[in-house]
N, C-alpha and C positions, 0 to 999 in steps of 0.2 A: 925221896923220889918226888919229882915235880908233876903235878896234875894241871889240868886246864883251869882257867879263871883264877889263878893265884892260889889255889889250894895245894897243899903239900901233904904227903903221906909219910909219917914217921915210921921207919922200918923197926926201930927199936921198941916202940910201945904199941904199934898196930892201931893207931887212931888218927883221925883226920884233924888237922889244925887249920883254923881260918887265918886269912891274911890280916894284917893290922886294920884297925877301924878306918883309917884315912882313905884306903883304897875304895871301899864301897861308897864312902862319902863323895869321893871324886867322881865315881861312876854315876851317882845320882845327880850331881851338879852338871855333868856332861849331858845326861839325858834331859834335864830341865832346859838347858841352853839349846839343845837340839829341838826340843818340842817348841820352845819359844820362837826359834828361827822359823820353824815350819808354820807356826801360827801367824807370824808377821808376813810370810810369803802368801799364805792362803788369804789373809785379810786384804793384802794389796791386790791380789788377783780378783777378789770379790768386789772391791771398790772399782777397779778398772772395768770389769765385765758386767757390773751392776747386777750381781746375783742378789736376789731378795733373801733377807734373813728373817727369822721368826719375829723380830721386832717390827717389821713392816706390816705384819698381819695383826698387830695389836688393835687397831680400830675395828677390824672385822670381828675379832674375838670379843671385844667389849660390847659391840652391837649385838652379837649373838647371845651373850650372857644377859643383856638387858631384855631381849625379846623372849628368851626362855623364862627369865624371871617374871616378866609381865604375864605371860601366858599361865605359868604355874601359879602365880599369886591370884590371878583372876579365877582360875578353876577352883583353887582352894577356898577363896572367899565365897564364891557362889555356892559351893558345896556346904560350907559351914553356916552361912546366913540364909540361904534359900529355904523355902518351905519343903517339907518332906512328908507329903501326904500320899500314901500308897492306897489308892482306892481300886476297886475291881475294874472300873472303866479305864483307869490310868494304866493298869498292868496288862490290858488286852493289846493284841497286835493291832496296829493301825495301818490301813492300806489306802492311803490317799483320800480319806474321807468316806470310803465305801465300806459298808458293813462286810466283814469277812464271812465267807461261806465256803463250804467244801474243803477238800484236802489242799494243803499248801504245796504239796508235791506234784500237782497236776502239771503235765508237760505243756510247754509253750509251743506254738507253731514255729517251724523253722523260718517261715517268712518274717517273723518278728526280728530274728537275729540277722537275716539277710538284709532287711531294710536298714537296720542299725549299722551294719558294717558298710553298706553302700553310702549311707549318710556320712559316716566318718571318712570314708575314702574320698568322696567328692569334696567334702569340707576341707580336708587337708590339701587337696590339689589346688583349691582356690587360694590358699595361703601363699602359694608360690607367685601369685600375680602381684602382690604388693612390692616385694623387692625388685621384681622385674620392671614394674611401672616406675619405681624411683630411679632406676639405673638405665632407663630406655635410651637416653641420649648417649651415654657412655658405651652402651652395647652396640649401638648402630644397627645397620641392616642385618648383620649376622645374628644379633640377639633377637631382633624382630622375627626373623624366619625360624629361629630355634623355638620361639614361643608359639609360632603358628604350627610347627610340627608337634609341639607338646599339646596344644589345643586339639589338633587332629587326632592324636592318640586318645585323648580324653573323650572326644566326641564319638570315636569308634567304640570305645568301651561303653559309653552311655547308650548308644544305639544297640549294642549287643545285649545289654541287660534289659532294654525295653522289648526287644524281640523275643527274649526268653521269658517274658511276662513276670519279671521279678517284682514289679510294682503292683501287681494285681493281688490284693490282699485275700480275696474270697476263694482263691483256688487252693 
C-alpha cells in the first residue's frame, strides 16, 4: 500500500519502510537550491532598493562599544584608585551648601512647581523660533503670518498667567 512522501506500508509485515536514501538526498539538494535562489533574489532586491543591512551599522556599533568601554573603565578606575574615606560629614545629606534642618518630607508650595512648569513651557516655545528664523525666506509671507499667530497664542497665554498671579511668589 502506497503512502504520501514515498513511504509504503507492507501489508505482510505491518511495518513502515522508508524510501531509498537517494530520494531524501535529492529533496535536500532541491531545498538548498531553492533557498539559494531566494537568497540571490532577496540580495538583488536589497542592492537595488538600498536596504541597509547590519554591516552598515558596524561603525555605530564600534563607537557604542568604545563609549561604553571608556565610561565603564573610567568608573572602575576611579572606584579602585580613588580615596575611600567615609567620615560623618561626608555621609550626611548635602543640600546646596545649606545646613539641613527639619523634616525632609515638608511639602513645597504649589507655586514652586507652577513656576517650574511655566518656565519649561515658555522655554520650549522659544525653541521653535530658531528653525523658523532659518527658513523664513523659504516660508514666505504664509510662514511669517503663521509665526505671528503662534506668537499671539503665546502672548495670550502669558497674559492669562500674569492675570492669574502665577508669578507672585508670596501668595
